[in-house]
C-alpha positions, 0 to 999 in steps of 0.5 A, a space after each residue: 985057101 979054099 978051106 979058109 974061105 969055107 970056114 969063114 963062111 961057116 963061122 961068119 956072123 949072121 948078116 944084117 942087111 936091108 931086109 931087116 932095115 925095112 921093119 925099123 923104117 916101118 916102125 919109125 914111119 908109124 911114129 911119124 904118122 902118129 906125130 902128125 896128130 900132135 898139132 891138136 894138142 897144146 904145145 907144151 912138149 919138151 923141146 916143142 914140136 921137134 921133141 914130140 917128133 923125136 919122142 914119137 919116132 924113138 918110142 915107136 922104134 923101141 916098142 917095135 924092137 922090144 915087142 918083137 923080142 929084141 930083134 928086127 924081123 926080116 922083110 919076109 916075116 913082116 906083117 900087119 901085127 908087126 906094124 901095129 906093135 909100134 903104136 903104143 910106143 909112139 903114144 908113150 913117147 909122145 906122152 913122156 915128152 909132153 909130161 917132161 915139158 909140163 914139168 919143165 914149165 912148172 919148174 920154170 914158173 916156180 923159179 920165177 916166183 910163180 909169175 907167169 911170163 908175158 906173152 
């Protein structure tokens, strides 16, 4: 029985604990912080301000994950550089959602025959 437990420990996959979740949370929080500045932009985002929120958070996480070499650093390895690598992704996520919204608005105008909706 003791041999089985020892072999199970030796061949166990690496643990992915709360230590690694902190970096992901930090990346998403950076996206959330940048998202707050979208109030200064015209609301032409796909799905509105919620779409901008999703774009910022997903973009920040993906940027952090990709630029960290497709891994999530542990808490002890987390530094300011790891925090800042999520900024480009958040900006790209917001920009992507914005341009999708502009394109959708343009297609909706085209479908109506070029007539702008009454506001």
